[in-house]
C-alpha positions in Angstrom: 55.4 -18.3 5.6 54.9 -15.5 3.2 53.4 -12.0 3.9 53.3 -9.2 1.0 51.7 -5.9 0.9 50.8 -4.1 -1.9 51.5 -0.6 -2.3 48.5 1.5 -1.7 47.3 2.6 -5.2 44.8 5.8 -5.5 41.9 4.9 -7.5 41.1 7.4 -10.3 37.1 6.7 -10.6 34.9 5.5 -8.0 32.0 3.9 -10.0 32.1 0.7 -7.8 31.1 0.8 -4.2 33.7 0.1 -1.7 32.4 -3.5 -1.3 32.5 -4.2 -5.0 36.1 -2.9 -5.1 37.1 -5.2 -2.1 35.2 -8.5 -3.2 37.2 -8.0 -6.7 40.6 -7.6 -5.1 39.9 -10.6 -2.7 38.5 -12.8 -5.4 41.8 -11.5 -7.8 44.3 -12.9 -4.9 42.4 -16.2 -4.2 42.2 -17.3 -7.6 46.3 -16.6 -7.8 46.9 -18.6 -4.8 44.7 -21.7 -5.8 45.7 -21.6 -9.2 49.4 -21.8 -8.3 48.8 -24.2 -4.9 46.5 -26.9 -4.2 43.9 -26.8 -1.7 45.6 -29.4 0.6 49.3 -27.8 0.3 47.7 -24.6 1.7 48.2 -24.8 5.3 46.8 -21.0 6.1 46.1 -18.1 3.9 44.7 -14.6 4.3 44.1 -11.9 2.3 42.9 -8.6 3.7 42.1 -5.8 1.2 40.7 -2.5 2.1 39.6 0.2 0.1 38.9 3.7 2.1 39.6 7.4 0.7 40.1 5.9 -2.6 43.5 4.1 -1.4 43.4 0.4 -2.1 45.7 -1.6 0.6 46.4 -5.3 -0.1 48.0 -7.9 2.5 48.3 -11.4 1.5 49.9 -14.0 3.3 50.2 -17.6 2.6 51.7 -20.8 4.5 52.1 -24.2 2.3 55.1 -25.6 4.2 54.8 -28.9 2.0 54.8 -27.0 -1.3 57.5 -26.9 -3.6 56.1 -23.5 -4.7 57.5 -20.1 -3.7 54.7 -18.9 -0.8 56.7 -15.0 -1.2 56.2 -15.1 -5.0 52.6 -16.3 -4.8 51.8 -13.7 -2.1 53.3 -11.0 -3.9 51.8 -12.2 -7.3 48.4 -12.2 -5.7 48.6 -9.0 -4.3 49.8 -7.5 -7.4 46.6 -9.5 -9.2 44.3 -7.8 -6.8 45.4 -4.4 -7.7 45.1 -5.2 -11.3 41.9 -6.5 -11.2 40.3 -3.3 -9.1 42.4 -1.4 -11.6 40.0 -3.1 -14.5 37.2 -2.6 -12.3 37.5 1.0 -11.7 38.5 2.0 -15.4 
């Protein structure tokens, strides 16, 4: 079981809508999870993204008990990828 929350980040530009930011972040996190784990290895996962008052908050949880990969590392990397994708979107 793993859970990781990326530190809030202040977005510098507001060209994208809140929905676009949230969708971009969630998609990036899911891409990391499923690039490292097969769907059959993932027992449960959750990606929660909020973008309010120009603050991005990402929480990633991965449960893949039968996988040999480090769930905590994958959750951390997924949260970082989500933040990076939003940074790219807003830059």
